[in-house]
N, C-alpha and C positions, 0 to 999 in steps of 0.2 A: 229332318235332322241333317245337319251338315257337320262333317268331321274334317278338321284341319290338323294334319299330322306334320311334324317337323323333327329334325335331329339326325337324320341318316347321314351317311357319308363313308369315307374311306378311313380305316384305322389299321394300325399294325397289330399283329397278334399280341395279346396281353394288354391291349389298350382298353379304353372305355368310351362309351357313347351314351347319351341320354336322349330317348325319344319322348316326344310330347304329342298329345292328341286332345284337341279342344272340341267339345261338342256344343252345338248351338241349334236353335230352333225348338221344335216340339219335343222336349226331352223329359217331360214329366213321367213317362212310363219306363224310362231307362233304369235298369238296376245294375246290370253287370257291364263293366268296361274292361277291355283288355287288348291283347296283341296276339296276332297269329303271324306266321311267316311261311314263305314259299320259296324254296331254292329251285334252280333250274332242274327240270326233270322230276321234281318231287311234288307230292300233294301238299296242299296247305295244311299246316299243323299248328296246334295251340302252343303258344309260348307261355303266356301268363294272363290270368284274369283276376279281377277283384270286384267284389260285390259292393253295394252302397254302404254296407255295414263294415267293410274292411276285410272280409274273409278273402283269402287268396288261394289260387291254385296255379302252380308252376310246373312246367314240363320237367321231367327228371334230368334232362340234358342241360338245363340251365339253373337248376337249384344250386344255391351257394355262390352263383356268379351274377345272376340277374335279380333285380328287386322291382316289384311293381307297387305303385302307390297312386293315390288319386286325391284331388282337391275338389270336394263336392261343391264348394262355393263357386269355383271357377269351371265346374263341369269338365275337368281336365284329368286325363290319366297319363302317368309317366312310366317309362321303363328305363331304369338305370341298368346298363349293361357293362359289367366289369370282366376282366380276364377274358376278353373276347378271343375266340378261336376261328381259324379259317372256316370251319364247318358251321359257324354262325352266319356266314354270308348268305343273304337272302333278301327278298323284298318283304318288309314288315308291314302288316296291315293292322290298322286300328279297327276295333270292333266294339259296338255298343249294342246291347240287347235288353229287352224287358218283355212285358206282357204284349205278345202279338207283334213285336217290333224287333228288327234285326238289321243293323246298318253297318256298312263297311266304308272305311276311308280309302283314299286313292293309292296308298302304298308308298313306302319310302325305302330306298335301297340302302342296305348296310353291306359294305364290303370289307372283309378282314383279310388283309394281305400285306406282305412285306415287300 
């Protein structure tokens, strides 16, 4: 499975970004797609995940600001990030998992700063 993530960058506090991650290859066993993030000095943490049926789970710190969605036909997961805060600054990693499989993308940097 190959994961191609895009959409990171520099944004001012209060701004928005949209991350995308497209999966390709042997994806038949993939169920859950989502995003994790890791800030300097911190452990990697869950941001948001979505199942193939559309059930979502978001970290409390991003609820009401971030929205996760997926396009099953395109095998792509999206993370719409609104009202960004400096504490959202991190490397964001795409993750896909299913029965006996767990894959990570290369990471995309999101920097929230004025």
